[in-house]
HTML snippet that shows the backbone in 3Dmol.js (N, CA, C, O; Angstrom):
<script src="https://3Dmol.org/build/3Dmol-min.js"></script>
<div id="view" style="width:600px;height:400px;position:relative"></div>
<script>
const pdb = `
ATOM      1  N   MET A   1       7.217  51.062 -60.547  1.00  0.00           N
ATOM      2  CA  MET A   1       7.110  52.213 -60.827  1.00  0.00           C
ATOM      3  C   MET A   1       8.030  53.240 -61.167  1.00  0.00           C
ATOM      4  O   MET A   1       7.830  54.315 -60.601  1.00  0.00           O
ATOM      5  N   PRO A   2       9.407  53.147 -62.294  1.00  0.00           N
ATOM      6  CA  PRO A   2      10.878  53.615 -62.604  1.00  0.00           C
ATOM      7  C   PRO A   2      10.698  54.966 -62.103  1.00  0.00           C
ATOM      8  O   PRO A   2       9.648  55.484 -62.484  1.00  0.00           O
ATOM      9  N   LEU A   3      11.395  55.642 -61.392  1.00  0.00           N
ATOM     10  CA  LEU A   3      12.331  57.568 -61.155  1.00  0.00           C
ATOM     11  C   LEU A   3      11.610  57.794 -62.283  1.00  0.00           C
ATOM     12  O   LEU A   3      11.329  56.878 -63.056  1.00  0.00           O
ATOM     13  N   ALA A   4      11.202  59.200 -62.497  1.00  0.00           N
ATOM     14  CA  ALA A   4      11.417  60.006 -63.259  1.00  0.00           C
ATOM     15  C   ALA A   4      12.961  60.671 -63.871  1.00  0.00           C
ATOM     16  O   ALA A   4      13.839  60.995 -63.071  1.00  0.00           O
ATOM     17  N   VAL A   5      13.044  60.737 -64.541  1.00  0.00           N
ATOM     18  CA  VAL A   5      14.424  61.398 -65.773  1.00  0.00           C
ATOM     19  C   VAL A   5      14.338  62.597 -65.793  1.00  0.00           C
ATOM     20  O   VAL A   5      13.394  62.921 -66.512  1.00  0.00           O
ATOM     21  N   ASN A   6      15.172  63.981 -65.092  1.00  0.00           N
ATOM     22  CA  ASN A   6      15.142  65.279 -66.014  1.00  0.00           C
ATOM     23  C   ASN A   6      16.346  65.666 -66.847  1.00  0.00           C
ATOM     24  O   ASN A   6      17.452  65.195 -66.583  1.00  0.00           O
ATOM     25  N   ASP A   7      16.173  66.446 -67.767  1.00  0.00           N
ATOM     26  CA  ASP A   7      17.054  67.084 -68.563  1.00  0.00           C
ATOM     27  C   ASP A   7      18.447  66.582 -68.500  1.00  0.00           C
ATOM     28  O   ASP A   7      18.965  66.153 -69.531  1.00  0.00           O
ATOM     29  N   ARG A   8      19.096  66.599 -67.388  1.00  0.00           N
ATOM     30  CA  ARG A   8      20.502  66.845 -66.650  1.00  0.00           C
ATOM     31  C   ARG A   8      20.853  65.233 -66.151  1.00  0.00           C
ATOM     32  O   ARG A   8      21.948  64.957 -65.660  1.00  0.00           O
ATOM     33  N   GLY A   9      19.636  64.089 -66.371  1.00  0.00           N
ATOM     34  CA  GLY A   9      19.762  62.833 -66.721  1.00  0.00           C
ATOM     35  C   GLY A   9      19.696  62.619 -64.561  1.00  0.00           C
ATOM     36  O   GLY A   9      20.064  61.650 -63.898  1.00  0.00           O
ATOM     37  N   GLN A  10      19.161  63.795 -64.136  1.00  0.00           N
ATOM     38  CA  GLN A  10      19.358  63.469 -62.777  1.00  0.00           C
ATOM     39  C   GLN A  10      17.639  62.436 -62.444  1.00  0.00           C
ATOM     40  O   GLN A  10      16.794  62.304 -63.328  1.00  0.00           O
ATOM     41  N   THR A  11      17.507  61.923 -61.214  1.00  0.00           N
ATOM     42  CA  THR A  11      16.208  61.056 -61.282  1.00  0.00           C
ATOM     43  C   THR A  11      15.500  61.631 -59.891  1.00  0.00           C
ATOM     44  O   THR A  11      16.146  61.957 -58.895  1.00  0.00           O
ATOM     45  N   TYR A  12      14.040  61.695 -60.009  1.00  0.00           N
ATOM     46  CA  TYR A  12      13.718  62.050 -58.767  1.00  0.00           C
ATOM     47  C   TYR A  12      12.374  61.608 -58.728  1.00  0.00           C
ATOM     48  O   TYR A  12      11.768  60.983 -59.598  1.00  0.00           O
ATOM     49  N   GLY A  13      11.991  61.983 -57.673  1.00  0.00           N
ATOM     50  CA  GLY A  13      11.130  61.645 -56.894  1.00  0.00           C
ATOM     51  C   GLY A  13      10.863  61.337 -55.861  1.00  0.00           C
ATOM     52  O   GLY A  13      11.504  62.095 -55.132  1.00  0.00           O
ATOM     53  N   SER A  14      10.035  60.370 -54.993  1.00  0.00           N
ATOM     54  CA  SER A  14      10.348  59.981 -53.413  1.00  0.00           C
ATOM     55  C   SER A  14      10.813  59.016 -52.998  1.00  0.00           C
ATOM     56  O   SER A  14      10.446  57.870 -53.254  1.00  0.00           O
ATOM     57  N   ALA A  15      12.032  59.481 -52.023  1.00  0.00           N
ATOM     58  CA  ALA A  15      12.228  58.116 -51.647  1.00  0.00           C
ATOM     59  C   ALA A  15      12.235  56.936 -51.058  1.00  0.00           C
ATOM     60  O   ALA A  15      11.346  57.227 -50.258  1.00  0.00           O
ATOM     61  N   GLY A  16      12.482  55.908 -50.802  1.00  0.00           N
ATOM     62  CA  GLY A  16      11.716  54.444 -50.033  1.00  0.00           C
ATOM     63  C   GLY A  16      11.224  54.091 -50.859  1.00  0.00           C
ATOM     64  O   GLY A  16      10.110  53.727 -50.483  1.00  0.00           O
ATOM     65  N   ALA A  17      11.348  53.933 -51.927  1.00  0.00           N
ATOM     66  CA  ALA A  17      10.291  53.142 -53.403  1.00  0.00           C
ATOM     67  C   ALA A  17      11.288  52.281 -53.436  1.00  0.00           C
ATOM     68  O   ALA A  17      10.978  51.235 -54.008  1.00  0.00           O
ATOM     69  N   GLY A  18      12.065  52.314 -53.150  1.00  0.00           N
ATOM     70  CA  GLY A  18      13.262  50.735 -53.705  1.00  0.00           C
ATOM     71  C   GLY A  18      14.438  51.208 -54.377  1.00  0.00           C
ATOM     72  O   GLY A  18      15.296  50.453 -54.834  1.00  0.00           O
ATOM     73  N   GLU A  19      14.469  52.280 -54.429  1.00  0.00           N
ATOM     74  CA  GLU A  19      15.502  52.941 -54.912  1.00  0.00           C
ATOM     75  C   GLU A  19      15.807  54.719 -54.609  1.00  0.00           C
ATOM     76  O   GLU A  19      14.895  55.432 -54.192  1.00  0.00           O
ATOM     77  N   GLU A  20      16.894  55.146 -54.826  1.00  0.00           N
ATOM     78  CA  GLU A  20      16.701  56.386 -54.329  1.00  0.00           C
ATOM     79  C   GLU A  20      17.128  56.967 -54.789  1.00  0.00           C
ATOM     80  O   GLU A  20      18.356  56.969 -54.701  1.00  0.00           O
ATOM     81  N   PRO A  21      16.258  58.218 -55.907  1.00  0.00           N
ATOM     82  CA  PRO A  21      16.228  59.188 -56.319  1.00  0.00           C
ATOM     83  C   PRO A  21      17.451  60.309 -55.958  1.00  0.00           C
ATOM     84  O   PRO A  21      17.836  60.616 -54.830  1.00  0.00           O
ATOM     85  N   ASP A  22      18.000  60.885 -57.404  1.00  0.00           N
ATOM     86  CA  ASP A  22      19.018  62.134 -57.349  1.00  0.00           C
ATOM     87  C   ASP A  22      18.145  62.834 -55.993  1.00  0.00           C
ATOM     88  O   ASP A  22      18.443  62.832 -54.798  1.00  0.00           O
ATOM     89  N   LEU A  23      16.849  63.473 -56.770  1.00  0.00           N
ATOM     90  CA  LEU A  23      16.468  64.591 -55.777  1.00  0.00           C
ATOM     91  C   LEU A  23      14.770  63.871 -55.272  1.00  0.00           C
ATOM     92  O   LEU A  23      13.774  63.312 -55.730  1.00  0.00           O
ATOM     93  N   ILE A  24      15.170  64.210 -54.447  1.00  0.00           N
ATOM     94  CA  ILE A  24      14.642  63.616 -53.267  1.00  0.00           C
ATOM     95  C   ILE A  24      13.225  65.244 -52.795  1.00  0.00           C
ATOM     96  O   ILE A  24      13.463  66.370 -52.358  1.00  0.00           O
ATOM     97  N   ALA A  25      11.474  64.370 -53.276  1.00  0.00           N
ATOM     98  CA  ALA A  25      10.363  65.147 -52.963  1.00  0.00           C
ATOM     99  C   ALA A  25      10.674  65.850 -51.436  1.00  0.00           C
ATOM    100  O   ALA A  25      10.978  65.271 -50.393  1.00  0.00           O
ATOM    101  N   VAL A  26      10.524  67.009 -51.635  1.00  0.00           N
ATOM    102  CA  VAL A  26       9.971  67.767 -50.123  1.00  0.00           C
ATOM    103  C   VAL A  26       9.662  68.842 -50.493  1.00  0.00           C
ATOM    104  O   VAL A  26       9.733  69.553 -51.495  1.00  0.00           O
ATOM    105  N   VAL A  27       9.115  68.851 -48.999  1.00  0.00           N
ATOM    106  CA  VAL A  27       8.363  70.313 -49.426  1.00  0.00           C
ATOM    107  C   VAL A  27       8.628  71.595 -48.490  1.00  0.00           C
ATOM    108  O   VAL A  27       8.595  71.540 -47.260  1.00  0.00           O
ATOM    109  N   ALA A  28       8.890  72.728 -49.218  1.00  0.00           N
ATOM    110  CA  ALA A  28      10.147  73.708 -48.963  1.00  0.00           C
ATOM    111  C   ALA A  28       9.345  74.526 -47.355  1.00  0.00           C
ATOM    112  O   ALA A  28       8.263  74.113 -46.938  1.00  0.00           O
ATOM    113  N   THR A  29       9.860  75.301 -46.885  1.00  0.00           N
ATOM    114  CA  THR A  29       9.734  76.203 -45.946  1.00  0.00           C
ATOM    115  C   THR A  29       8.765  76.608 -46.378  1.00  0.00           C
ATOM    116  O   THR A  29       7.924  76.377 -45.510  1.00  0.00           O
ATOM    117  N   ASN A  30       8.146  77.245 -47.461  1.00  0.00           N
ATOM    118  CA  ASN A  30       7.324  78.007 -48.075  1.00  0.00           C
ATOM    119  C   ASN A  30       6.341  77.304 -48.654  1.00  0.00           C
ATOM    120  O   ASN A  30       5.734  77.733 -49.636  1.00  0.00           O
ATOM    121  N   GLY A  31       6.098  76.171 -48.104  1.00  0.00           N
ATOM    122  CA  GLY A  31       5.773  75.553 -48.726  1.00  0.00           C
ATOM    123  C   GLY A  31       5.336  74.846 -50.191  1.00  0.00           C
ATOM    124  O   GLY A  31       4.382  74.124 -50.482  1.00  0.00           O
ATOM    125  N   ARG A  32       6.551  75.419 -51.048  1.00  0.00           N
ATOM    126  CA  ARG A  32       6.482  75.165 -52.554  1.00  0.00           C
ATOM    127  C   ARG A  32       6.821  73.687 -52.413  1.00  0.00           C
ATOM    128  O   ARG A  32       7.664  73.332 -51.589  1.00  0.00           O
ATOM    129  N   GLN A  33       6.157  72.778 -53.231  1.00  0.00           N
ATOM    130  CA  GLN A  33       6.520  70.859 -53.392  1.00  0.00           C
ATOM    131  C   GLN A  33       7.850  70.720 -54.423  1.00  0.00           C
ATOM    132  O   GLN A  33       7.559  70.475 -55.594  1.00  0.00           O
ATOM    133  N   GLY A  34       9.019  70.829 -54.156  1.00  0.00           N
ATOM    134  CA  GLY A  34      10.144  70.098 -54.930  1.00  0.00           C
ATOM    135  C   GLY A  34      11.355  69.155 -55.010  1.00  0.00           C
ATOM    136  O   GLY A  34      11.061  67.964 -55.108  1.00  0.00           O
ATOM    137  N   TYR A  35      12.605  69.452 -54.988  1.00  0.00           N
ATOM    138  CA  TYR A  35      13.281  68.433 -54.689  1.00  0.00           C
ATOM    139  C   TYR A  35      14.540  69.308 -54.157  1.00  0.00           C
ATOM    140  O   TYR A  35      14.950  70.409 -54.523  1.00  0.00           O
ATOM    141  N   VAL A  36      15.089  68.246 -52.969  1.00  0.00           N
ATOM    142  CA  VAL A  36      16.586  68.617 -52.782  1.00  0.00           C
ATOM    143  C   VAL A  36      17.446  67.317 -53.901  1.00  0.00           C
ATOM    144  O   VAL A  36      17.167  66.528 -54.804  1.00  0.00           O
ATOM    145  N   ASP A  37      18.570  67.764 -53.120  1.00  0.00           N
ATOM    146  CA  ASP A  37      19.882  66.955 -54.048  1.00  0.00           C
ATOM    147  C   ASP A  37      20.338  65.411 -52.210  1.00  0.00           C
ATOM    148  O   ASP A  37      20.898  65.465 -51.115  1.00  0.00           O
ATOM    149  N   ALA A  38      19.689  64.486 -52.969  1.00  0.00           N
ATOM    150  CA  ALA A  38      19.982  63.288 -52.150  1.00  0.00           C
ATOM    151  C   ALA A  38      21.093  63.679 -51.769  1.00  0.00           C
ATOM    152  O   ALA A  38      20.912  63.522 -50.562  1.00  0.00           O
ATOM    153  N   ASP A  39      22.723  64.301 -51.899  1.00  0.00           N
ATOM    154  CA  ASP A  39      23.927  64.027 -51.716  1.00  0.00           C
ATOM    155  C   ASP A  39      23.666  65.128 -50.542  1.00  0.00           C
ATOM    156  O   ASP A  39      23.970  64.793 -49.397  1.00  0.00           O
ATOM    157  N   GLU A  40      23.184  66.273 -50.739  1.00  0.00           N
ATOM    158  CA  GLU A  40      23.228  67.370 -50.169  1.00  0.00           C
ATOM    159  C   GLU A  40      22.357  67.261 -48.615  1.00  0.00           C
ATOM    160  O   GLU A  40      22.735  67.779 -47.564  1.00  0.00           O
ATOM    161  N   LEU A  41      21.006  66.374 -48.829  1.00  0.00           N
ATOM    162  CA  LEU A  41      20.135  66.015 -47.407  1.00  0.00           C
ATOM    163  C   LEU A  41      21.134  64.965 -46.761  1.00  0.00           C
ATOM    164  O   LEU A  41      21.379  65.139 -45.567  1.00  0.00           O
ATOM    165  N   ALA A  42      21.791  63.809 -47.456  1.00  0.00           N
ATOM    166  CA  ALA A  42      23.067  63.198 -46.732  1.00  0.00           C
ATOM    167  C   ALA A  42      23.305  63.629 -46.054  1.00  0.00           C
ATOM    168  O   ALA A  42      22.978  63.454 -44.880  1.00  0.00           O
ATOM    169  N   ASP A  43      24.178  64.603 -46.638  1.00  0.00           N
ATOM    170  CA  ASP A  43      25.579  65.574 -45.331  1.00  0.00           C
ATOM    171  C   ASP A  43      24.564  66.109 -44.302  1.00  0.00           C
ATOM    172  O   ASP A  43      24.540  65.689 -43.145  1.00  0.00           O
ATOM    173  N   ALA A  44      23.741  67.039 -44.763  1.00  0.00           N
ATOM    174  CA  ALA A  44      22.754  67.580 -43.825  1.00  0.00           C
ATOM    175  C   ALA A  44      22.319  66.666 -42.607  1.00  0.00           C
ATOM    176  O   ALA A  44      22.538  67.071 -41.465  1.00  0.00           O
ATOM    177  N   THR A  45      21.845  65.715 -42.773  1.00  0.00           N
ATOM    178  CA  THR A  45      21.447  64.923 -41.568  1.00  0.00           C
ATOM    179  C   THR A  45      22.440  63.855 -41.044  1.00  0.00           C
ATOM    180  O   THR A  45      22.037  62.896 -40.386  1.00  0.00           O
ATOM    181  N   GLY A  46      23.366  63.987 -41.260  1.00  0.00           N
ATOM    182  CA  GLY A  46      24.187  62.743 -41.388  1.00  0.00           C
ATOM    183  C   GLY A  46      24.743  61.318 -41.860  1.00  0.00           C
ATOM    184  O   GLY A  46      25.809  60.719 -41.718  1.00  0.00           O
ATOM    185  N   SER A  47      23.595  61.073 -42.449  1.00  0.00           N
ATOM    186  CA  SER A  47      23.627  59.834 -43.023  1.00  0.00           C
ATOM    187  C   SER A  47      24.469  59.425 -44.361  1.00  0.00           C
ATOM    188  O   SER A  47      24.355  58.378 -44.998  1.00  0.00           O
ATOM    189  N   GLY A  48      25.403  60.594 -44.640  1.00  0.00           N
ATOM    190  CA  GLY A  48      26.489  60.715 -45.597  1.00  0.00           C
ATOM    191  C   GLY A  48      27.822  60.620 -45.685  1.00  0.00           C
ATOM    192  O   GLY A  48      28.654  60.712 -46.587  1.00  0.00           O
ATOM    193  N   GLN A  49      27.829  60.285 -43.824  1.00  0.00           N
ATOM    194  CA  GLN A  49      28.982  60.720 -43.569  1.00  0.00           C
ATOM    195  C   GLN A  49      29.277  59.390 -43.269  1.00  0.00           C
ATOM    196  O   GLN A  49      28.255  58.717 -43.134  1.00  0.00           O
ATOM    197  N   ASN A  50      30.700  58.559 -43.063  1.00  0.00           N
ATOM    198  CA  ASN A  50      31.231  57.181 -42.850  1.00  0.00           C
ATOM    199  C   ASN A  50      31.729  57.123 -41.878  1.00  0.00           C
ATOM    200  O   ASN A  50      32.825  56.569 -41.957  1.00  0.00           O
ATOM    201  N   PHE A  51      31.368  57.547 -40.598  1.00  0.00           N
ATOM    202  CA  PHE A  51      31.925  57.243 -39.355  1.00  0.00           C
ATOM    203  C   PHE A  51      32.527  56.132 -39.147  1.00  0.00           C
ATOM    204  O   PHE A  51      32.139  55.043 -39.571  1.00  0.00           O
ATOM    205  N   THR A  52      33.620  56.352 -38.410  1.00  0.00           N
ATOM    206  CA  THR A  52      34.539  54.864 -37.692  1.00  0.00           C
ATOM    207  C   THR A  52      34.021  54.616 -36.715  1.00  0.00           C
ATOM    208  O   THR A  52      33.999  53.426 -36.401  1.00  0.00           O
ATOM    209  N   SER A  53      33.427  55.542 -35.874  1.00  0.00           N
ATOM    210  CA  SER A  53      33.248  54.598 -34.612  1.00  0.00           C
ATOM    211  C   SER A  53      31.282  55.326 -33.928  1.00  0.00           C
ATOM    212  O   SER A  53      30.528  55.886 -34.725  1.00  0.00           O
ATOM    213  N   PRO A  54      31.046  55.194 -33.019  1.00  0.00           N
ATOM    214  CA  PRO A  54      30.137  55.780 -31.981  1.00  0.00           C
ATOM    215  C   PRO A  54      30.420  56.306 -31.121  1.00  0.00           C
ATOM    216  O   PRO A  54      29.796  56.257 -30.061  1.00  0.00           O
ATOM    217  N   GLU A  55      31.721  57.146 -31.370  1.00  0.00           N
ATOM    218  CA  GLU A  55      32.244  58.288 -30.538  1.00  0.00           C
ATOM    219  C   GLU A  55      32.676  59.039 -31.662  1.00  0.00           C
ATOM    220  O   GLU A  55      33.198  60.072 -31.243  1.00  0.00           O
ATOM    221  N   GLU A  56      32.695  58.977 -33.103  1.00  0.00           N
ATOM    222  CA  GLU A  56      33.089  59.794 -34.371  1.00  0.00           C
ATOM    223  C   GLU A  56      31.519  60.327 -34.190  1.00  0.00           C
ATOM    224  O   GLU A  56      31.154  61.490 -34.015  1.00  0.00           O
ATOM    225  N   ALA A  57      30.856  59.352 -34.265  1.00  0.00           N
ATOM    226  CA  ALA A  57      28.890  59.792 -34.584  1.00  0.00           C
ATOM    227  C   ALA A  57      28.726  60.602 -33.540  1.00  0.00           C
ATOM    228  O   ALA A  57      28.081  61.577 -33.925  1.00  0.00           O
ATOM    229  N   LEU A  58      28.999  60.684 -32.373  1.00  0.00           N
ATOM    230  CA  LEU A  58      28.391  61.732 -31.374  1.00  0.00           C
ATOM    231  C   LEU A  58      29.027  62.817 -31.061  1.00  0.00           C
ATOM    232  O   LEU A  58      28.578  63.727 -30.365  1.00  0.00           O
ATOM    233  N   ARG A  59      30.791  62.727 -31.890  1.00  0.00           N
ATOM    234  CA  ARG A  59      30.985  63.913 -32.000  1.00  0.00           C
ATOM    235  C   ARG A  59      30.366  64.627 -32.796  1.00  0.00           C
ATOM    236  O   ARG A  59      30.122  65.793 -32.487  1.00  0.00           O
ATOM    237  N   TRP A  60      29.952  64.090 -34.041  1.00  0.00           N
ATOM    238  CA  TRP A  60      29.282  65.424 -34.852  1.00  0.00           C
ATOM    239  C   TRP A  60      28.311  65.462 -34.636  1.00  0.00           C
ATOM    240  O   TRP A  60      27.921  66.434 -35.282  1.00  0.00           O
ATOM    241  N   GLN A  61      27.309  64.970 -34.009  1.00  0.00           N
ATOM    242  CA  GLN A  61      26.182  64.877 -33.748  1.00  0.00           C
ATOM    243  C   GLN A  61      26.278  66.759 -32.471  1.00  0.00           C
ATOM    244  O   GLN A  61      25.991  67.905 -32.814  1.00  0.00           O
ATOM    245  N   GLU A  62      26.643  66.391 -31.478  1.00  0.00           N
ATOM    246  CA  GLU A  62      27.544  67.596 -30.530  1.00  0.00           C
ATOM    247  C   GLU A  62      27.660  68.955 -30.947  1.00  0.00           C
ATOM    248  O   GLU A  62      27.233  70.026 -30.517  1.00  0.00           O
ATOM    249  N   GLU A  63      28.589  68.481 -32.225  1.00  0.00           N
ATOM    250  CA  GLU A  63      28.965  69.911 -33.020  1.00  0.00           C
ATOM    251  C   GLU A  63      27.803  70.199 -33.920  1.00  0.00           C
ATOM    252  O   GLU A  63      27.904  71.295 -34.472  1.00  0.00           O
ATOM    253  N   ARG A  64      26.931  69.645 -34.161  1.00  0.00           N
ATOM    254  CA  ARG A  64      25.752  70.490 -34.919  1.00  0.00           C
ATOM    255  C   ARG A  64      24.782  70.498 -33.933  1.00  0.00           C
ATOM    256  O   ARG A  64      23.671  70.810 -34.363  1.00  0.00           O
ATOM    257  N   ALA A  65      24.840  70.262 -32.784  1.00  0.00           N
ATOM    258  CA  ALA A  65      23.533  70.243 -31.868  1.00  0.00           C
ATOM    259  C   ALA A  65      22.909  71.822 -31.485  1.00  0.00           C
ATOM    260  O   ALA A  65      23.352  72.594 -30.634  1.00  0.00           O
ATOM    261  N   GLY A  66      21.770  72.018 -32.376  1.00  0.00           N
ATOM    262  CA  GLY A  66      21.227  73.558 -32.337  1.00  0.00           C
ATOM    263  C   GLY A  66      21.790  74.189 -33.376  1.00  0.00           C
ATOM    264  O   GLY A  66      21.955  75.407 -33.297  1.00  0.00           O
ATOM    265  N   ARG A  67      22.157  73.530 -34.450  1.00  0.00           N
ATOM    266  CA  ARG A  67      21.818  74.054 -35.387  1.00  0.00           C
ATOM    267  C   ARG A  67      21.270  73.446 -36.585  1.00  0.00           C
ATOM    268  O   ARG A  67      21.437  72.320 -37.052  1.00  0.00           O
ATOM    269  N   ALA A  68      20.428  74.648 -37.067  1.00  0.00           N
ATOM    270  CA  ALA A  68      19.871  74.280 -38.433  1.00  0.00           C
ATOM    271  C   ALA A  68      20.573  74.157 -39.722  1.00  0.00           C
ATOM    272  O   ALA A  68      21.526  74.911 -39.920  1.00  0.00           O
ATOM    273  N   VAL A  69      20.176  73.171 -40.766  1.00  0.00           N
ATOM    274  CA  VAL A  69      20.857  73.350 -41.961  1.00  0.00           C
ATOM    275  C   VAL A  69      19.989  73.645 -42.622  1.00  0.00           C
ATOM    276  O   VAL A  69      18.821  73.354 -42.363  1.00  0.00           O
ATOM    277  N   VAL A  70      20.607  74.713 -44.286  1.00  0.00           N
ATOM    278  CA  VAL A  70      19.661  75.035 -44.862  1.00  0.00           C
ATOM    279  C   VAL A  70      19.788  74.293 -46.442  1.00  0.00           C
ATOM    280  O   VAL A  70      20.687  74.506 -47.255  1.00  0.00           O
ATOM    281  N   VAL A  71      18.461  73.248 -46.629  1.00  0.00           N
ATOM    282  CA  VAL A  71      19.248  72.564 -47.785  1.00  0.00           C
ATOM    283  C   VAL A  71      18.500  73.457 -48.883  1.00  0.00           C
ATOM    284  O   VAL A  71      17.420  73.857 -48.450  1.00  0.00           O
ATOM    285  N   PRO A  72      18.776  73.871 -50.164  1.00  0.00           N
ATOM    286  CA  PRO A  72      17.683  74.582 -51.234  1.00  0.00           C
ATOM    287  C   PRO A  72      16.732  73.386 -51.819  1.00  0.00           C
ATOM    288  O   PRO A  72      16.970  72.178 -51.788  1.00  0.00           O
ATOM    289  N   VAL A  73      15.937  73.850 -52.195  1.00  0.00           N
ATOM    290  CA  VAL A  73      14.559  72.955 -53.025  1.00  0.00           C
ATOM    291  C   VAL A  73      14.772  73.138 -54.110  1.00  0.00           C
ATOM    292  O   VAL A  73      15.321  74.239 -54.130  1.00  0.00           O
ATOM    293  N   PHE A  74      14.699  72.766 -55.105  1.00  0.00           N
ATOM    294  CA  PHE A  74      14.616  73.140 -56.334  1.00  0.00           C
ATOM    295  C   PHE A  74      13.250  72.388 -57.371  1.00  0.00           C
ATOM    296  O   PHE A  74      12.725  71.355 -56.956  1.00  0.00           O
ATOM    297  N   LEU A  75      12.790  72.999 -58.662  1.00  0.00           N
ATOM    298  CA  LEU A  75      11.652  72.329 -59.287  1.00  0.00           C
ATOM    299  C   LEU A  75      12.321  71.147 -60.155  1.00  0.00           C
ATOM    300  O   LEU A  75      13.546  71.202 -60.053  1.00  0.00           O
ATOM    301  N   SER A  76      11.904  70.157 -60.930  1.00  0.00           N
ATOM    302  CA  SER A  76      12.374  69.013 -61.328  1.00  0.00           C
ATOM    303  C   SER A  76      13.597  68.912 -61.767  1.00  0.00           C
ATOM    304  O   SER A  76      14.324  67.937 -61.579  1.00  0.00           O
ATOM    305  N   ASP A  77      13.973  70.206 -62.553  1.00  0.00           N
ATOM    306  CA  ASP A  77      14.965  70.062 -63.242  1.00  0.00           C
ATOM    307  C   ASP A  77      16.226  70.539 -62.395  1.00  0.00           C
ATOM    308  O   ASP A  77      17.119  71.276 -62.813  1.00  0.00           O
ATOM    309  N   GLY A  78      16.150  70.098 -61.395  1.00  0.00           N
ATOM    310  CA  GLY A  78      17.499  70.632 -60.503  1.00  0.00           C
ATOM    311  C   GLY A  78      18.449  71.639 -60.404  1.00  0.00           C
ATOM    312  O   GLY A  78      19.529  71.749 -59.825  1.00  0.00           O
ATOM    313  N   VAL A  79      17.649  72.470 -61.244  1.00  0.00           N
ATOM    314  CA  VAL A  79      18.442  73.682 -61.114  1.00  0.00           C
ATOM    315  C   VAL A  79      17.441  75.436 -60.819  1.00  0.00           C
ATOM    316  O   VAL A  79      18.018  76.515 -60.688  1.00  0.00           O
ATOM    317  N   THR A  80      16.160  75.276 -60.787  1.00  0.00           N
ATOM    318  CA  THR A  80      15.337  76.075 -60.637  1.00  0.00           C
ATOM    319  C   THR A  80      15.383  76.170 -59.080  1.00  0.00           C
ATOM    320  O   THR A  80      14.863  75.124 -58.692  1.00  0.00           O
ATOM    321  N   ARG A  81      15.598  76.606 -58.449  1.00  0.00           N
ATOM    322  CA  ARG A  81      15.350  77.471 -56.882  1.00  0.00           C
ATOM    323  C   ARG A  81      13.821  77.406 -56.577  1.00  0.00           C
ATOM    324  O   ARG A  81      13.351  77.937 -57.584  1.00  0.00           O
ATOM    325  N   VAL A  82      13.210  77.208 -56.112  1.00  0.00           N
ATOM    326  CA  VAL A  82      11.964  77.022 -55.397  1.00  0.00           C
ATOM    327  C   VAL A  82      11.779  77.568 -53.777  1.00  0.00           C
ATOM    328  O   VAL A  82      10.773  78.141 -53.360  1.00  0.00           O
ATOM    329  N   GLY A  83      13.043  77.234 -52.945  1.00  0.00           N
ATOM    330  CA  GLY A  83      13.046  77.545 -51.767  1.00  0.00           C
ATOM    331  C   GLY A  83      13.458  76.705 -50.980  1.00  0.00           C
ATOM    332  O   GLY A  83      13.578  75.598 -51.504  1.00  0.00           O
ATOM    333  N   ASP A  84      13.771  76.763 -49.767  1.00  0.00           N
ATOM    334  CA  ASP A  84      14.705  75.657 -48.977  1.00  0.00           C
ATOM    335  C   ASP A  84      13.739  75.049 -48.168  1.00  0.00           C
ATOM    336  O   ASP A  84      12.544  75.245 -47.944  1.00  0.00           O
ATOM    337  N   PHE A  85      15.009  73.870 -47.608  1.00  0.00           N
ATOM    338  CA  PHE A  85      14.243  72.853 -46.491  1.00  0.00           C
ATOM    339  C   PHE A  85      15.267  72.504 -45.734  1.00  0.00           C
ATOM    340  O   PHE A  85      16.366  72.068 -46.075  1.00  0.00           O
ATOM    341  N   VAL A  86      14.680  72.805 -44.294  1.00  0.00           N
ATOM    342  CA  VAL A  86      15.702  72.776 -43.465  1.00  0.00           C
ATOM    343  C   VAL A  86      15.793  71.757 -42.651  1.00  0.00           C
ATOM    344  O   VAL A  86      14.953  70.862 -42.738  1.00  0.00           O
ATOM    345  N   VAL A  87      16.624  71.703 -41.885  1.00  0.00           N
ATOM    346  CA  VAL A  87      16.938  70.026 -40.732  1.00  0.00           C
ATOM    347  C   VAL A  87      17.359  70.732 -40.394  1.00  0.00           C
ATOM    348  O   VAL A  87      17.793  71.761 -40.912  1.00  0.00           O
ATOM    349  N   GLN A  88      17.340  70.231 -39.050  1.00  0.00           N
ATOM    350  CA  GLN A  88      17.613  70.583 -37.313  1.00  0.00           C
ATOM    351  C   GLN A  88      18.057  69.228 -36.420  1.00  0.00           C
ATOM    352  O   GLN A  88      18.275  69.328 -35.213  1.00  0.00           O
TER     353      GLN A  88
END
`;
const viewer = $3Dmol.createViewer("view");
viewer.addModel(pdb, "pdb");
viewer.setStyle({}, {cartoon: {color: "spectrum"}});
viewer.zoomTo();
viewer.render();
</script>
């Protein structure tokens, strides 16, 4: 099943269905369903980093230990903010 596309040309839906959408479905801390920008989520989790060594990856983790990163949650339009998603 192809991903849906909003008026801005961004794909949206669930991750892991063979292709990753631009906007990934999540549930915000306030319980509202919405979407986070895939690039922002990757930056928050470290999966968007291009580590050149295990030491660099460990240093990145240590710098962020105990810190929560708040990623905005939007409606499928990618503009209307409906909450926050927290990555710890």
